[in-house]
N, C-alpha and C positions, 0 to 999 in steps of 0.2 A: 517379488513379482519380478519377474527377469526380462527385461525388452532384448528385442532381436534390434541389435545397433550395427552400422556397418559403418566403415573405418573409409576415407577418400585419401588417396595419398597421391601425392605428385610423381614425376618421375624420378624425383633422385630418393623418393620412398619419407617425406619428409609430410604427419599428417596434416589435410589440408581442413577435411570437413567431418561432419559424421552424418547419418543417413541414421533416423527410426520412421516405423511407420505411420502413417498421418494420425492413427487412433488414440496414439501415443501422444504424438505431437498437442494436438487437441486437447488431451487429458492435461497436457504439461500446461497448455496457455490457461486453461479454466482454473486449476489449482494458480497459478502464476495473480490470474484475477484475483482469486481469489482474499489472497496475501496482499496484493496491493488496496484491494477495500478494508480490510484487517487495518494494515497500518499507515492509512489515511485516517479512518474512524480514531485507532488511535492518538496519530498526530493532533487530532480535531478534539480529543476530551482533554489530551494532555495542554493544548494553549486555552481551552477554554478554564480549565483548574488552575491555572497560571493565571487568568486574567480574576478568575475570584477572589485568588490571593491578594492578588492588587488592588482590588476592589475593598478587601477586607482591613488590606493596612493601610490605606489611603485616609488620610482626615477630613476630605471634602464634602459636601452634600451627597449619598448617595442617591439615586433613582428607582424609584420606585416599580414594580413590575407595571402596575397598570399604569404610571407615567411612560413605560420603556413601549407599553402596548398602545397606547394612545397617541404613539408617533407616526407609528403604522397606518 
């Protein structure tokens, strides 16, 4: 897919900005949002698995699912 980009330079010819069509910008934002959601899910799952491993290796009394749900 080819995107029509426009480059904006200052008076000295230094690149200052890149412009792209709004439709492409919206597609990019949507992809970014999906990536952020996937990253958040991965982070949450990693934390959950770490907590499970900590619970499995601990030597204290463990709370049952029923006990946990009754606290809610």
